[in-house]
Residue, then its C-alpha position, 0 to 999 in steps of 0.5 A: x370535869x373542868x376542874x380535872x381538865x385544869x389540873x392536867x393542863x397545869x404546868x407549874x409542877x413541871x417547871x419546878x421539877x425542871x428548875x430542881x434538875x438544873x439546880x442538881x446539875x449545877x451542884x454536881x458540877x460544882x462538887x466535881x470542880x471543887x474536888x479537882x481543885x482541892x486535889x490540885x491545891x493539896x499537891x501544891x501546898x504539899x510541895x511548898x511544905x516540902x520545899x520549906x522544910x528542906x530549906x529550914x533544915 
């Protein structure tokens, strides 16, 4: 009986799940940020490429 009570009182699994959720949230935020930055960099380098091609012609 005490073993079952101790099993239900153990919060180590809950803590691991919380850390997993935090890590997942950070990963999603990083992916969204990198996608926005990637789009911005693509636009910037596209403009630079166009300017260089125009100056070279």
